[in-house]
Structure formats: structure tokens, C-alpha cells
All heavy atoms as a GROMACS GRO file, in nm:
protein
  619
    1MET      N    1   5.185  27.678   7.608
    1MET     CA    2   5.235  27.543   7.616
    1MET      C    3   5.181  27.478   7.743
    1MET      O    4   5.212  27.522   7.854
    1MET     CB    5   5.388  27.546   7.617
    1MET     CG    6   5.453  27.414   7.626
    1MET     SD    7   5.630  27.438   7.612
    1MET     CE    8   5.680  27.272   7.609
    2ALA      N    9   5.104  27.373   7.730
    2ALA     CA   10   5.044  27.305   7.844
    2ALA      C   11   5.142  27.211   7.910
    2ALA      O   12   5.223  27.148   7.842
    2ALA     CB   13   4.920  27.229   7.799
    3THR      N   14   5.135  27.201   8.040
    3THR     CA   15   5.218  27.107   8.114
    3THR      C   16   5.136  26.983   8.139
    3THR      O   17   5.022  26.990   8.183
    3THR     CB   18   5.263  27.168   8.248
    3THR    OG1   19   5.337  27.287   8.220
    3THR    CG2   20   5.349  27.073   8.326
    4GLU      N   21   5.194  26.868   8.111
    4GLU     CA   22   5.125  26.742   8.133
    4GLU      C   23   5.131  26.702   8.279
    4GLU      O   24   5.235  26.715   8.344
    4GLU     CB   25   5.190  26.634   8.046
    4GLU     CG   26   5.108  26.508   8.036
    4GLU     CD   27   5.164  26.414   7.932
    4GLU    OE1   28   5.201  26.461   7.824
    4GLU    OE2   29   5.169  26.294   7.962
    5LEU      N   30   5.019  26.651   8.331
    5LEU     CA   31   5.015  26.608   8.469
    5LEU      C   32   5.100  26.483   8.489
    5LEU      O   33   5.100  26.393   8.406
    5LEU     CB   34   4.872  26.575   8.513
    5LEU     CG   35   4.780  26.691   8.544
    5LEU    CD1   36   4.640  26.641   8.571
    5LEU    CD2   37   4.830  26.770   8.662
    6THR      N   38   5.172  26.482   8.599
    6THR     CA   39   5.246  26.362   8.639
    6THR      C   40   5.141  26.256   8.678
    6THR      O   41   5.043  26.289   8.745
    6THR     CB   42   5.335  26.394   8.760
    6THR    OG1   43   5.425  26.500   8.724
    6THR    CG2   44   5.415  26.273   8.807
    7PRO      N   45   5.161  26.130   8.639
    7PRO     CA   46   5.065  26.027   8.680
    7PRO      C   47   5.047  26.028   8.832
    7PRO      O   48   5.142  26.047   8.907
    7PRO     CB   49   5.129  25.897   8.633
    7PRO     CG   50   5.219  25.938   8.522
    7PRO     CD   51   5.269  26.075   8.560
    8TYR      N   52   4.922  26.003   8.876
    8TYR     CA   53   4.891  26.012   9.019
    8TYR      C   54   4.987  25.928   9.104
    8TYR      O   55   5.034  25.974   9.208
    8TYR     CB   56   4.747  25.970   9.046
    8TYR     CG   57   4.712  25.980   9.193
    8TYR    CD1   58   4.681  26.102   9.249
    8TYR    CD2   59   4.717  25.868   9.275
    8TYR    CE1   60   4.652  26.114   9.383
    8TYR    CE2   61   4.689  25.879   9.410
    8TYR     CZ   62   4.656  26.001   9.463
    8TYR     OH   63   4.631  26.012   9.597
    9ALA      N   64   5.017  25.807   9.063
    9ALA     CA   65   5.103  25.717   9.141
    9ALA      C   66   5.243  25.771   9.159
    9ALA      O   67   5.316  25.727   9.247
    9ALA     CB   68   5.107  25.578   9.076
   10GLU      N   69   5.282  25.867   9.076
   10GLU     CA   70   5.418  25.923   9.082
   10GLU      C   71   5.423  26.063   9.142
   10GLU      O   72   5.530  26.120   9.154
   10GLU     CB   73   5.478  25.927   8.942
   10GLU     CG   74   5.492  25.792   8.877
   10GLU     CD   75   5.536  25.798   8.732
   10GLU    OE1   76   5.592  25.903   8.692
   10GLU    OE2   77   5.515  25.701   8.661
   11ARG      N   78   5.308  26.118   9.178
   11ARG     CA   79   5.308  26.256   9.230
   11ARG      C   80   5.370  26.261   9.370
   11ARG      O   81   5.357  26.169   9.449
   11ARG     CB   82   5.166  26.310   9.236
   11ARG     CG   83   5.112  26.334   9.097
   11ARG     CD   84   4.984  26.406   9.102
   11ARG     NE   85   4.918  26.396   8.974
   11ARG     CZ   86   4.795  26.430   8.952
   11ARG    NH1   87   4.721  26.477   9.051
   11ARG    NH2   88   4.742  26.418   8.834
   12ILE      N   89   5.435  26.373   9.396
   12ILE     CA   90   5.504  26.389   9.523
   12ILE      C   91   5.469  26.523   9.588
   12ILE      O   92   5.429  26.618   9.521
   12ILE     CB   93   5.657  26.376   9.509
   12ILE    CG1   94   5.716  26.475   9.407
   12ILE    CG2   95   5.698  26.237   9.470
   12ILE    CD1   96   5.784  26.589   9.471
   13VAL      N   97   5.486  26.524   9.719
   13VAL     CA   98   5.484  26.649   9.793
   13VAL      C   99   5.629  26.675   9.831
   13VAL      O  100   5.692  26.594   9.899
   13VAL     CB  101   5.397  26.636   9.922
   13VAL    CG1  102   5.405  26.764  10.004
   13VAL    CG2  103   5.253  26.606   9.885
   14HIS      N  104   5.682  26.786   9.782
   14HIS     CA  105   5.817  26.827   9.818
   14HIS      C  106   5.803  26.918   9.939
   14HIS      O  107   5.732  27.018   9.934
   14HIS     CB  108   5.885  26.901   9.702
   14HIS     CG  109   6.020  26.952   9.737
   14HIS    ND1  110   6.131  26.871   9.739
   14HIS    CD2  111   6.061  27.074   9.776
   14HIS    CE1  112   6.236  26.943   9.775
   14HIS    NE2  113   6.196  27.068   9.799
   15VAL      N  114   5.867  26.881  10.048
   15VAL     CA  115   5.853  26.960  10.170
   15VAL      C  116   5.990  27.002  10.221
   15VAL      O  117   6.087  26.927  10.214
   15VAL     CB  118   5.777  26.879  10.280
   15VAL    CG1  119   5.847  26.753  10.318
   15VAL    CG2  120   5.750  26.965  10.402
   16ARG      N  121   5.995  27.126  10.268
   16ARG     CA  122   6.114  27.180  10.332
   16ARG      C  123   6.076  27.196  10.478
   16ARG      O  124   5.990  27.278  10.513
   16ARG     CB  125   6.150  27.314  10.269
   16ARG     CG  126   6.270  27.381  10.329
   16ARG     CD  127   6.396  27.322  10.275
   16ARG     NE  128   6.511  27.395  10.329
   16ARG     CZ  129   6.632  27.351  10.320
   16ARG    NH1  130   6.659  27.239  10.258
   16ARG    NH2  131   6.731  27.420  10.372
   17PHE      N  132   6.138  27.115  10.567
   17PHE     CA  133   6.102  27.116  10.708
   17PHE      C  134   6.227  27.101  10.792
   17PHE      O  135   6.306  27.011  10.770
   17PHE     CB  136   6.003  27.001  10.737
   17PHE     CG  137   5.956  26.996  10.880
   17PHE    CD1  138   5.881  27.098  10.936
   17PHE    CD2  139   5.989  26.886  10.958
   17PHE    CE1  140   5.838  27.092  11.066
   17PHE    CE2  141   5.946  26.881  11.091
   17PHE     CZ  142   5.870  26.983  11.144
   18GLU      N  143   6.242  27.194  10.886
   18GLU     CA  144   6.356  27.194  10.980
   18GLU      C  145   6.490  27.185  10.906
   18GLU      O  146   6.578  27.108  10.942
   18GLU     CB  147   6.341  27.084  11.083
   18GLU     CG  148   6.221  27.109  11.175
   18GLU     CD  149   6.209  27.011  11.289
   18GLU    OE1  150   6.264  26.898  11.281
   18GLU    OE2  151   6.142  27.048  11.387
   19GLY      N  152   6.501  27.265  10.798
   19GLY     CA  153   6.627  27.276  10.726
   19GLY      C  154   6.657  27.163  10.628
   19GLY      O  155   6.764  27.159  10.569
   20ARG      N  156   6.563  27.071  10.610
   20ARG     CA  157   6.586  26.958  10.520
   20ARG      C  158   6.474  26.952  10.416
   20ARG      O  159   6.360  26.985  10.446
   20ARG     CB  160   6.591  26.828  10.599
   20ARG     CG  161   6.703  26.828  10.702
   20ARG     CD  162   6.696  26.712  10.792
   20ARG     NE  163   6.738  26.591  10.722
   20ARG     CZ  164   6.730  26.469  10.773
   20ARG    NH1  165   6.678  26.452  10.892
   20ARG    NH2  166   6.771  26.366  10.704
   21SER      N  167   6.509  26.906  10.298
   21SER     CA  168   6.412  26.886  10.192
   21SER      C  169   6.385  26.737  10.176
   21SER      O  170   6.476  26.655  10.188
   21SER     CB  171   6.463  26.940  10.059
   21SER     OG  172   6.473  27.080  10.065
   22GLN      N  173   6.258  26.706  10.149
   22GLN     CA  174   6.221  26.566  10.133
   22GLN      C  175   6.107  26.556  10.033
   22GLN      O  176   6.017  26.641  10.031
   22GLN     CB  177   6.178  26.509  10.267
   22GLN     CG  178   6.160  26.361  10.267
   22GLN     CD  179   6.146  26.306  10.410
   22GLN    OE1  180   6.173  26.375  10.508
   22GLN    NE2  181   6.103  26.183  10.420
   23ASP      N  182   6.110  26.453   9.947
   23ASP     CA  183   6.002  26.425   9.855
   23ASP      C  184   5.924  26.306   9.909
   23ASP      O  185   5.979  26.199   9.930
   23ASP     CB  186   6.056  26.393   9.716
   23ASP     CG  187   6.119  26.514   9.649
   23ASP    OD1  188   6.083  26.628   9.685
   23ASP    OD2  189   6.204  26.495   9.561
   24ILE      N  190   5.794  26.326   9.929
   24ILE     CA  191   5.708  26.223   9.987
   24ILE      C  192   5.595  26.194   9.889
   24ILE      O  193   5.524  26.287   9.848
   24ILE     CB  194   5.650  26.270  10.122
   24ILE    CG1  195   5.763  26.319  10.215
   24ILE    CG2  196   5.570  26.159  10.187
   24ILE    CD1  197   5.714  26.395  10.336
   25PRO      N  198   5.577  26.068   9.851
   25PRO     CA  199   5.467  26.035   9.759
   25PRO      C  200   5.329  26.068   9.818
   25PRO      O  201   5.308  26.057   9.939
   25PRO     CB  202   5.480  25.884   9.740
   25PRO     CG  203   5.622  25.851   9.778
   25PRO     CD  204   5.658  25.952   9.885
   26PHE      N  205   5.238  26.111   9.732
   26PHE     CA  206   5.100  26.139   9.774
   26PHE      C  207   5.044  26.021   9.855
   26PHE      O  208   4.981  26.041   9.957
   26PHE     CB  209   5.010  26.159   9.652
   26PHE     CG  210   5.006  26.300   9.598
   26PHE    CD1  211   5.115  26.383   9.599
   26PHE    CD2  212   4.888  26.348   9.541
   26PHE    CE1  213   5.109  26.512   9.546
   26PHE    CE2  214   4.882  26.474   9.488
   26PHE     CZ  215   4.991  26.558   9.491
   27ALA      N  216   5.066  25.899   9.805
   27ALA     CA  217   5.008  25.780   9.869
   27ALA      C  218   5.057  25.763  10.012
   27ALA      O  219   4.981  25.720  10.099
   27ALA     CB  220   5.039  25.656   9.787
   28THR      N  221   5.183  25.796  10.039
   28THR     CA  222   5.238  25.784  10.173
   28THR      C  223   5.165  25.876  10.270
   28THR      O  224   5.142  25.840  10.385
   28THR     CB  225   5.389  25.814  10.172
   28THR    OG1  226   5.455  25.720  10.086
   28THR    CG2  227   5.449  25.807  10.310
   29LEU      N  228   5.129  25.994  10.222
   29LEU     CA  229   5.060  26.092  10.305
   29LEU      C  230   4.908  26.074  10.302
   29LEU      O  231   4.836  26.138  10.377
   29LEU     CB  232   5.093  26.234  10.260
   29LEU     CG  233   5.239  26.277  10.277
   29LEU    CD1  234   5.261  26.415  10.215
   29LEU    CD2  235   5.279  26.277  10.424
   30ASP      N  236   4.859  25.989  10.212
   30ASP     CA  237   4.716  25.968  10.193
   30ASP      C  238   4.647  26.101  10.158
   30ASP      O  239   4.547  26.139  10.219
   30ASP     CB  240   4.652  25.902  10.315
   30ASP     CG  241   4.513  25.849  10.288
   30ASP    OD1  242   4.483  25.819  10.170
   30ASP    OD2  243   4.433  25.838  10.382
   31VAL      N  244   4.704  26.171  10.060
   31VAL     CA  245   4.645  26.295  10.010
   31VAL      C  246   4.620  26.281   9.860
   31VAL      O  247   4.673  26.190   9.795
   31VAL     CB  248   4.735  26.418  10.036
   31VAL    CG1  249   4.754  26.441  10.186
   31VAL    CG2  250   4.870  26.406   9.968
   32GLY      N  251   4.540  26.371   9.807
   32GLY     CA  252   4.510  26.368   9.664
   32GLY      C  253   4.478  26.506   9.613
   32GLY      O  254   4.494  26.607   9.683
   33ASP      N  255   4.428  26.510   9.489
   33ASP     CA  256   4.398  26.638   9.424
   33ASP      C  257   4.294  26.721   9.499
   33ASP      O  258   4.294  26.843   9.491
   33ASP     CB  259   4.350  26.614   9.281
   33ASP     CG  260   4.459  26.555   9.193
   33ASP    OD1  261   4.579  26.582   9.220
   33ASP    OD2  262   4.426  26.483   9.097
   34LEU      N  263   4.204  26.655   9.568
   34LEU     CA  264   4.097  26.727   9.638
   34LEU      C  265   4.134  26.763   9.781
   34LEU      O  266   4.054  26.826   9.851
   34LEU     CB  267   3.968  26.645   9.635
   34LEU     CG  268   3.912  26.614   9.496
   34LEU    CD1  269   3.787  26.529   9.506
   34LEU    CD2  270   3.887  26.741   9.418
   35SER      N  271   4.253  26.726   9.826
   35SER     CA  272   4.295  26.760   9.962
   35SER      C  273   4.317  26.910   9.972
   35SER      O  274   4.378  26.971   9.885
   35SER     CB  275   4.426  26.687   9.997
   35SER     OG  276   4.407  26.547   9.997
   36SER      N  277   4.267  26.968  10.079
   36SER     CA  278   4.286  27.112  10.100
   36SER      C  279   4.428  27.138  10.150
   36SER      O  280   4.501  27.045  10.189
   36SER     CB  281   4.185  27.162  10.206
   36SER     OG  282   4.219  27.110  10.333
   37ASP      N  283   4.466  27.264  10.151
   37ASP     CA  284   4.598  27.301  10.204
   37ASP      C  285   4.610  27.255  10.349
   37ASP      O  286   4.714  27.205  10.391
   37ASP     CB  287   4.620  27.452  10.196
   37ASP     CG  288   4.635  27.503  10.052
   37ASP    OD1  289   4.633  27.420   9.957
   37ASP    OD2  290   4.649  27.625  10.035
   38GLN      N  291   4.502  27.271  10.426
   38GLN     CA  292   4.506  27.229  10.566
   38GLN      C  293   4.519  27.077  10.577
   38GLN      O  294   4.590  27.028  10.665
   38GLN     CB  295   4.383  27.278  10.642
   38GLN     CG  296   4.393  27.260  10.790
   38GLN     CD  297   4.515  27.334  10.849
   38GLN    OE1  298   4.538  27.451  10.820
   38GLN    NE2  299   4.594  27.265  10.929
   39ASP      N  300   4.452  27.004  10.490
   39ASP     CA  301   4.466  26.857  10.488
   39ASP      C  302   4.613  26.818  10.465
   39ASP      O  303   4.664  26.726  10.532
   39ASP     CB  304   4.383  26.793  10.377
   39ASP     CG  305   4.234  26.804  10.399
   39ASP    OD1  306   4.190  26.822  10.514
   39ASP    OD2  307   4.160  26.794  10.297
   40LEU      N  308   4.680  26.888  10.374
   40LEU     CA  309   4.820  26.860  10.347
   40LEU      C  310   4.908  26.890  10.468
   40LEU      O  311   4.995  26.811  10.506
   40LEU     CB  312   4.869  26.942  10.228
   40LEU     CG  313   4.814  26.896  10.092
   40LEU    CD1  314   4.829  27.006   9.989
   40LEU    CD2  315   4.886  26.770  10.048
   41ARG      N  316   4.884  27.005  10.531
   41ARG     CA  317   4.962  27.040  10.650
   41ARG      C  318   4.943  26.937  10.761
   41ARG      O  319   5.037  26.896  10.828
   41ARG     CB  320   4.924  27.180  10.697
   41ARG     CG  321   4.969  27.291  10.605
   41ARG     CD  322   4.931  27.427  10.664
   41ARG     NE  323   4.949  27.532  10.571
   41ARG     CZ  324   4.849  27.591  10.504
   41ARG    NH1  325   4.723  27.555  10.525
   41ARG    NH2  326   4.874  27.688  10.418
   42ASN      N  327   4.818  26.894  10.782
   42ASN     CA  328   4.789  26.795  10.885
   42ASN      C  329   4.855  26.661  10.854
   42ASN      O  330   4.908  26.595  10.945
   42ASN     CB  331   4.638  26.777  10.900
   42ASN     CG  332   4.569  26.901  10.956
   42ASN    OD1  333   4.635  26.991  11.009
   42ASN    ND2  334   4.439  26.906  10.943
   43ALA      N  335   4.852  26.619  10.729
   43ALA     CA  336   4.916  26.493  10.689
   43ALA      C  337   5.067  26.500  10.711
   43ALA      O  338   5.128  26.401  10.758
   43ALA     CB  339   4.886  26.463  10.542
   44LEU      N  340   5.127  26.614  10.684
   44LEU     CA  341   5.271  26.627  10.707
   44LEU      C  342   5.303  26.626  10.856
   44LEU      O  343   5.404  26.567  10.898
   44LEU     CB  344   5.323  26.756  10.642
   44LEU     CG  345   5.332  26.749  10.489
   44LEU    CD1  346   5.353  26.888  10.431
   44LEU    CD2  347   5.446  26.656  10.447
   45ALA      N  348   5.220  26.688  10.936
   45ALA     CA  349   5.241  26.687  11.081
   45ALA      C  350   5.237  26.542  11.133
   45ALA      O  351   5.320  26.501  11.214
   45ALA     CB  352   5.135  26.772  11.152
   46ARG      N  353   5.141  26.464  11.084
   46ARG     CA  354   5.136  26.322  11.124
   46ARG      C  355   5.261  26.247  11.076
   46ARG      O  356   5.318  26.168  11.150
   46ARG     CB  357   5.010  26.256  11.067
   46ARG     CG  358   4.883  26.296  11.137
   46ARG     CD  359   4.765  26.211  11.094
   46ARG     NE  360   4.738  26.217  10.950
   46ARG     CZ  361   4.664  26.310  10.891
   46ARG    NH1  362   4.609  26.407  10.962
   46ARG    NH2  363   4.643  26.306  10.761
   47TYR      N  364   5.302  26.272  10.952
   47TYR     CA  365   5.418  26.205  10.895
   47TYR      C  366   5.544  26.232  10.978
   47TYR      O  367   5.623  26.142  11.004
   47TYR     CB  368   5.438  26.250  10.750
   47TYR     CG  369   5.556  26.187  10.681
   47TYR    CD1  370   5.544  26.060  10.621
   47TYR    CD2  371   5.678  26.252  10.674
   47TYR    CE1  372   5.650  26.002  10.558
   47TYR    CE2  373   5.785  26.193  10.610
   47TYR     CZ  374   5.771  26.069  10.552
   47TYR     OH  375   5.878  26.010  10.489
   48PHE      N  376   5.564  26.358  11.015
   48PHE     CA  377   5.683  26.396  11.092
   48PHE      C  378   5.662  26.382  11.244
   48PHE      O  379   5.754  26.410  11.320
   48PHE     CB  380   5.724  26.539  11.057
   48PHE     CG  381   5.786  26.553  10.921
   48PHE    CD1  382   5.715  26.608  10.814
   48PHE    CD2  383   5.916  26.509  10.897
   48PHE    CE1  384   5.771  26.619  10.688
   48PHE    CE2  385   5.973  26.518  10.771
   48PHE     CZ  386   5.900  26.574  10.667
   49ASP      N  387   5.543  26.342  11.284
   49ASP     CA  388   5.510  26.324  11.424
   49ASP      C  389   5.537  26.449  11.507
   49ASP      O  390   5.609  26.446  11.608
   49ASP     CB  391   5.585  26.203  11.482
   49ASP     CG  392   5.526  26.156  11.615
   49ASP    OD1  393   5.406  26.179  11.638
   49ASP    OD2  394   5.602  26.098  11.696
   50VAL      N  395   5.481  26.559  11.458
   50VAL     CA  396   5.491  26.687  11.527
   50VAL      C  397   5.350  26.747  11.540
   50VAL      O  398   5.260  26.707  11.467
   50VAL     CB  399   5.585  26.786  11.453
   50VAL    CG1  400   5.726  26.732  11.444
   50VAL    CG2  401   5.531  26.819  11.313
   51PRO      N  402   5.330  26.841  11.631
   51PRO     CA  403   5.199  26.907  11.642
   51PRO      C  404   5.161  26.977  11.511
   51PRO      O  405   5.247  27.032  11.441
   51PRO     CB  406   5.218  27.009  11.754
   51PRO     CG  407   5.338  26.963  11.829
   51PRO     CD  408   5.426  26.891  11.728
   52GLU      N  409   5.033  26.976  11.479
   52GLU     CA  410   4.985  27.038  11.356
   52GLU      C  411   5.022  27.185  11.347
   52GLU      O  412   5.044  27.238  11.238
   52GLU     CB  413   4.833  27.020  11.343
   52GLU     CG  414   4.795  26.875  11.320
   52GLU     CD  415   4.645  26.852  11.318
   52GLU    OE1  416   4.567  26.948  11.342
   52GLU    OE2  417   4.606  26.737  11.295
   53ARG      N  418   5.032  27.252  11.460
   53ARG     CA  419   5.065  27.396  11.459
   53ARG      C  420   5.201  27.425  11.397
   53ARG      O  421   5.226  27.536  11.351
   53ARG     CB  422   5.053  27.455  11.599
   53ARG     CG  423   5.161  27.410  11.694
   53ARG     CD  424   5.144  27.474  11.834
   53ARG     NE  425   5.251  27.440  11.922
   53ARG     CZ  426   5.262  27.324  11.987
   53ARG    NH1  427   5.169  27.230  11.970
   53ARG    NH2  428   5.363  27.300  12.066
   54LYS      N  429   5.292  27.326  11.395
   54LYS     CA  430   5.424  27.346  11.335
   54LYS      C  431   5.413  27.381  11.187
   54LYS      O  432   5.495  27.453  11.133
   54LYS     CB  433   5.509  27.219  11.348
   54LYS     CG  434   5.563  27.195  11.484
   54LYS     CD  435   5.696  27.263  11.498
   54LYS     CE  436   5.788  27.176  11.578
   54LYS     NZ  437   5.919  27.235  11.592
   55PHE      N  438   5.310  27.329  11.119
   55PHE     CA  439   5.293  27.352  10.977
   55PHE      C  440   5.196  27.465  10.944
   55PHE      O  441   5.176  27.498  10.828
   55PHE     CB  442   5.251  27.223  10.905
   55PHE     CG  443   5.367  27.129  10.882
   55PHE    CD1  444   5.393  27.027  10.972
   55PHE    CD2  445   5.451  27.146  10.774
   55PHE    CE1  446   5.500  26.940  10.951
   55PHE    CE2  447   5.559  27.062  10.753
   55PHE     CZ  448   5.584  26.958  10.842
   56ALA      N  449   5.134  27.525  11.047
   56ALA     CA  450   5.034  27.629  11.024
   56ALA      C  451   5.085  27.744  10.936
   56ALA      O  452   5.012  27.788  10.847
   56ALA     CB  453   4.982  27.681  11.158
   57PRO      N  454   5.208  27.794  10.956
   57PRO     CA  455   5.252  27.905  10.872
   57PRO      C  456   5.309  27.865  10.737
   57PRO      O  457   5.352  27.949  10.659
   57PRO     CB  458   5.360  27.972  10.959
   57PRO     CG  459   5.418  27.860  11.037
   57PRO     CD  460   5.301  27.767  11.065
   58TYR      N  461   5.311  27.737  10.706
   58TYR     CA  462   5.373  27.690  10.582
   58TYR      C  463   5.287  27.722  10.459
   58TYR      O  464   5.165  27.719  10.465
   58TYR     CB  465   5.400  27.539  10.588
   58TYR     CG  466   5.528  27.507  10.660
   58TYR    CD1  467   5.553  27.550  10.790
   58TYR    CD2  468   5.626  27.431  10.598
   58TYR    CE1  469   5.671  27.520  10.856
   58TYR    CE2  470   5.745  27.401  10.662
   58TYR     CZ  471   5.766  27.446  10.792
   58TYR     OH  472   5.884  27.416  10.855
   59VAL      N  473   5.356  27.753  10.350
   59VAL     CA  474   5.293  27.786  10.222
   59VAL      C  475   5.278  27.658  10.141
   59VAL      O  476   5.371  27.578  10.134
   59VAL     CB  477   5.380  27.888  10.145
   59VAL    CG1  478   5.326  27.915  10.008
   59VAL    CG2  479   5.394  28.018  10.225
   60VAL      N  480   5.161  27.640  10.078
   60VAL     CA  481   5.138  27.526   9.991
   60VAL      C  482   5.132  27.578   9.848
   60VAL      O  483   5.054  27.665   9.816
   60VAL     CB  484   5.005  27.456  10.027
   60VAL    CG1  485   4.974  27.343   9.928
   60VAL    CG2  486   5.010  27.404  10.170
   61GLU      N  487   5.221  27.524   9.763
   61GLU     CA  488   5.223  27.563   9.622
   61GLU      C  489   5.186  27.442   9.537
   61GLU      O  490   5.251  27.339   9.545
   61GLU     CB  491   5.364  27.610   9.584
   61GLU     CG  492   5.411  27.731   9.657
   61GLU     CD  493   5.555  27.766   9.628
   61GLU    OE1  494   5.634  27.676   9.591
   61GLU    OE2  495   5.591  27.883   9.643
   62ARG      N  496   5.081  27.457   9.459
   62ARG     CA  497   5.036  27.348   9.370
   62ARG      C  498   5.089  27.377   9.230
   62ARG      O  499   5.066  27.484   9.175
   62ARG     CB  500   4.884  27.341   9.371
   62ARG     CG  501   4.831  27.302   9.509
   62ARG     CD  502   4.680  27.314   9.519
   62ARG     NE  503   4.638  27.293   9.655
   62ARG     CZ  504   4.602  27.176   9.704
   62ARG    NH1  505   4.602  27.069   9.627
   62ARG    NH2  506   4.564  27.165   9.830
   63HIS      N  507   5.158  27.279   9.174
   63HIS     CA  508   5.221  27.296   9.044
   63HIS      C  509   5.133  27.239   8.933
   63HIS      O  510   5.053  27.147   8.956
   63HIS     CB  511   5.359  27.229   9.044
   63HIS     CG  512   5.447  27.279   9.156
   63HIS    ND1  513   5.502  27.406   9.155
   63HIS    CD2  514   5.483  27.223   9.273
   63HIS    CE1  515   5.572  27.424   9.266
   63HIS    NE2  516   5.562  27.314   9.340
   64THR      N  517   5.150  27.290   8.812
   64THR     CA  518   5.066  27.249   8.700
   64THR      C  519   5.085  27.101   8.664
   64THR      O  520   4.998  27.042   8.602
   64THR     CB  521   5.094  27.336   8.576
   64THR    OG1  522   5.233  27.331   8.544
   64THR    CG2  523   5.052  27.480   8.600
   65ASN      N  524   5.196  27.041   8.706
   65ASN     CA  525   5.217  26.899   8.676
   65ASN      C  526   5.153  26.807   8.779
   65ASN      O  527   5.159  26.685   8.769
   65ASN     CB  528   5.367  26.868   8.664
   65ASN     CG  529   5.443  26.884   8.793
   65ASN    OD1  530   5.386  26.919   8.897
   65ASN    ND2  531   5.572  26.859   8.790
   66GLY      N  532   5.090  26.866   8.884
   66GLY     CA  533   5.020  26.788   8.985
   66GLY      C  534   5.097  26.771   9.115
   66GLY      O  535   5.041  26.733   9.216
   67ASN      N  536   5.227  26.801   9.114
   67ASN     CA  537   5.305  26.793   9.237
   67ASN      C  538   5.278  26.912   9.325
   67ASN      O  539   5.223  27.013   9.282
   67ASN     CB  540   5.455  26.783   9.205
   67ASN     CG  541   5.492  26.651   9.141
   67ASN    OD1  542   5.428  26.549   9.164
   67ASN    ND2  543   5.596  26.653   9.061
   68ILE      N  544   5.318  26.901   9.451
   68ILE     CA  545   5.295  27.008   9.549
   68ILE      C  546   5.424  27.036   9.624
   68ILE      O  547   5.499  26.944   9.656
   68ILE     CB  548   5.184  26.965   9.648
   68ILE    CG1  549   5.052  26.943   9.574
   68ILE    CG2  550   5.168  27.065   9.762
   68ILE    CD1  551   4.941  26.886   9.660
   69THR      N  552   5.447  27.162   9.654
   69THR     CA  553   5.559  27.203   9.740
   69THR      C  554   5.499  27.266   9.866
   69THR      O  555   5.408  27.348   9.857
   69THR     CB  556   5.651  27.305   9.670
   69THR    OG1  557   5.706  27.245   9.552
   69THR    CG2  558   5.763  27.352   9.761
   70VAL      N  559   5.551  27.225   9.982
   70VAL     CA  560   5.510  27.283  10.109
   70VAL      C  561   5.638  27.335  10.173
   70VAL      O  562   5.734  27.261  10.192
   70VAL     CB  563   5.440  27.181  10.200
   70VAL    CG1  564   5.399  27.246  10.331
   70VAL    CG2  565   5.319  27.120  10.131
   71ARG      N  566   5.638  27.464  10.204
   71ARG     CA  567   5.761  27.528  10.251
   71ARG      C  568   5.730  27.637  10.352
   71ARG      O  569   5.617  27.688  10.356
   71ARG     CB  570   5.839  27.586  10.135
   71ARG     CG  571   5.758  27.692  10.061
   71ARG     CD  572   5.840  27.769   9.959
   71ARG     NE  573   5.759  27.866   9.890
   71ARG     CZ  574   5.721  27.984   9.938
   71ARG    NH1  575   5.753  28.020  10.059
   71ARG    NH2  576   5.649  28.069   9.866
   72PRO      N  577   5.832  27.674  10.430
   72PRO     CA  578   5.809  27.789  10.520
   72PRO      C  579   5.785  27.915  10.440
   72PRO      O  580   5.831  27.927  10.326
   72PRO     CB  581   5.943  27.799  10.596
   72PRO     CG  582   6.013  27.670  10.574
   72PRO     CD  583   5.965  27.617  10.444
   73GLU      N  584   5.712  28.006  10.500
   73GLU     CA  585   5.688  28.135  10.436
   73GLU      C  586   5.822  28.207  10.420
   73GLU      O  587   5.903  28.210  10.513
   73GLU     CB  588   5.593  28.217  10.523
   73GLU     CG  589   5.547  28.344  10.458
   73GLU     CD  590   5.443  28.414  10.542
   73GLU    OE1  591   5.446  28.400  10.667
   73GLU    OE2  592   5.360  28.481  10.483
   74ALA      N  593   5.845  28.263  10.301
   74ALA     CA  594   5.970  28.336  10.277
   74ALA      C  595   5.965  28.473  10.345
   74ALA      O  596   5.865  28.540  10.342
   74ALA     CB  597   5.992  28.354  10.127
   75VAL      N  598   6.076  28.505  10.409
   75VAL     CA  599   6.086  28.635  10.474
   75VAL      C  600   6.203  28.711  10.410
   75VAL      O  601   6.314  28.660  10.404
   75VAL     CB  602   6.112  28.617  10.626
   75VAL    CG1  603   6.127  28.754  10.692
   75VAL    CG2  604   6.001  28.539  10.691
   76PHE      N  605   6.173  28.828  10.360
   76PHE     CA  606   6.275  28.908  10.294
   76PHE      C  607   6.296  29.037  10.373
   76PHE      O  608   6.205  29.090  10.432
   76PHE     CB  609   6.232  28.943  10.152
   76PHE     CG  610   6.212  28.823  10.064
   76PHE    CD1  611   6.085  28.771  10.043
   76PHE    CD2  612   6.320  28.760  10.006
   76PHE    CE1  613   6.066  28.662   9.964
   76PHE    CE2  614   6.302  28.649   9.926
   76PHE     CZ  615   6.175  28.599   9.905
   77GLY      N  616   6.419  29.084  10.368
   77GLY     CA  617   6.444  29.216  10.427
   77GLY      C  618   6.528  29.219  10.542
   77GLY      O  619   6.576  29.175  10.625
   0.00000   0.00000   0.00000
């Protein structure tokens, strides 16, 4: 079963940062399908006005519908 892509104008980056979740449109971050994981991390650092190193350990998950989740690395144990 194929998942349909969300229209570009409606795609979001869901980010978990400093204990809060936020959905940010691609256009607000000026990112797109060809943006690298590092491009996304850098755009989020600019958006939150923090040093880029804050997002260095964050995981970028690309979903089949075109949306992206950026979150801290999960630690178990």
C-alpha cells in the first residue's frame, strides 16, 4: 500500500527541542526534498536562534508522506 505525498505547501518538519514539540512548515525553514540532514539541522538552529552544534546529535527521520521528524537521539537502558 503506497503512501501519498503530502502537498509541498503543507509539508512540515516536526521537531522535538528542549522538551517541546513543534510543527514548522518547510517554507518557514526554507528547506525542501533535496535538503540534506545537515541543512535541516542548520535551518532549525537558525529558527530557534541557537548554535548549530545544539542540533548535531539530533536524528532526522524522513517519512513516506514527505514530512520530516527531527528529534534527540533515543537513549535506552
